[in-house]
N, C-alpha and C positions, 0 to 999 in steps of 0.2 A: 510489648503486644508479641504474641508467638507467632512463629510463620503459618501455623494451621489457621489461627484466627484472621491474620491478614488474607489469606487466601478466600475464607469464608466470606468475608467482608467484601472482597472484589467480586465474588461469585453473586452474593446478594444484591450488590449495586447494579452487576450486568443484567439480572433477572429483573429488576426493577426498570431499568431503561427500556428493555426488552418488551415489558408490558405496557409502558407508555408509549412505546412507537406502536404498538397494535392497537392501542385506544385510539390515538392519532389516525391511523391508516382506516380504521373501521368508520371514524367520524367523517373523514373525508369522502369516503365512498358513498356515504348516505347523506350528505347534505347537498343541498341545491338552491343556489341563491334565487331569490325571488324579487323582481323588479315591477313594480305596479303600473309603470309607464309602458310597457311593452309586453306581449304575449310570451309567457315564460313556462317552461315546464315544472310540474309538480313531481315530487317523488313517486313512483309506481306503487301500487300496492303489491304486495307480496306474491298474490294469487292470478294478477293479471296475464292471461295467455299461458302460464305455466300448467294450469288446471284444464285438460280438454273438454270437462263438462261445463267450463264456464265460456267456451268460445260458441259462437254459431257461424251461420252462413255468411254474415257481413265481415268477419274477421279474415284479413290474410297474413301471414308471416313469411318473413325471408330472413335469413341469416342465423347466427347463434351467437351465445354469450362466451363463446371460446376466445382463446387468445389472438388478439389482432381483428376480431369480428364484432360485428354488431348485430343484434337481432331489433328487427323493425317490424311492429305490428300496425296494421292499418284496419280501423273499422269504419265502415261506411255508414254513416247515419242517414244517408239518402238525399233527395232533393226536396227542398221546401221553397216556396217562391223563387224558383230559379237559382236558388244557392245549394251546392253541395257541401256538407260538412263532412268532414274525415277526422276521426280521431287517431293521432300518431302516438304510438308509446316506443321509446328506445330502450334497449337494456345491453350494457357492456360492462366488462370488467377490466379492459386494458385500452380503450381507444378514448382520447378526449374530444367529445362531441362538441364542443364550444367552437371549433374551427369549421364546422359545416351550417351551410345556410340554405334551409329546406326551401325558400322562396325562390332561389336560382337553382336546386337541384331537382325539384320537382315539376312535373308535367302531367296534366291531365288530357286525355284523348278520348273524344267522341266523335264516330264516324270520321276519322282523318283528321280532325281538326284539333289543333293542340292548344292548351292555354296553361299559363303559370297561375299557383294560388294568386288570391289578391291578399290574402294573409296566411302566414304561417308562423309558428312559434319560433323562439331563438332557443337552441339547444344549449344544453350545459350539464355537467356532472356526468354521471354513469348510468343513471335510471331516471329516465324523465318521460313526460307526456305532454301532450297539447293539441291544438285543433288547427287542420288545415281547411281554409276556407276557398272555394272555388265558386266564380261566377261566370259559368260558359254561356254560350250563347243559345244553347238549348238543353233541356234535360233528355235524360235517356235511360233505359232498363241496361243497356250494356256499356261499358265504359272501361277504360284502363288507366291506370296511375304508374308512373314511372320516376324512381328516384336513383340518380346517377352518383357516383363520387364516394359513397360511404362505404368502407371495406366491410367485409371481403367480397362478396358479390358486388362488382362495381356498377352493374345494372341490375336494379331490381324493378321486377314488373309485377303489378297486382291488378287482378281482373275481377269485375262483376258482371254478372248477366249471362246470357245465353251463349 
């Protein structure tokens, strides 16, 4: 085998490995494990909260998808029968979301009274969504949800109402 042919074979092999690595990386960023026994996130639709025409007054966003940051969108579905449901969506390209427990990091405040969610999804992957469920002592038009400890803004505040 000639030296030129050896170099070409090595180059072809390296390109092959690079292509396989890229496919594995893409597959890892787009997959989310699902567990039927607990509330889990599903992969986000590509257009969620990135298109301003798809947002409404109920959606609140903090953070970005930049390095070391997480974009978190909350969409209030309002109160029904004393229960507040809020859809949460998380997007990141660099943070492992599985280490954060929304049930512990999230509070709802109504008229100075704070409560934690009665149900919250387990985070996982890099693009995820689920539902926060609160059972506060009362319904209100004005309320605030705070999430702490998820980078980069360590305190995220989302407010609805007057």
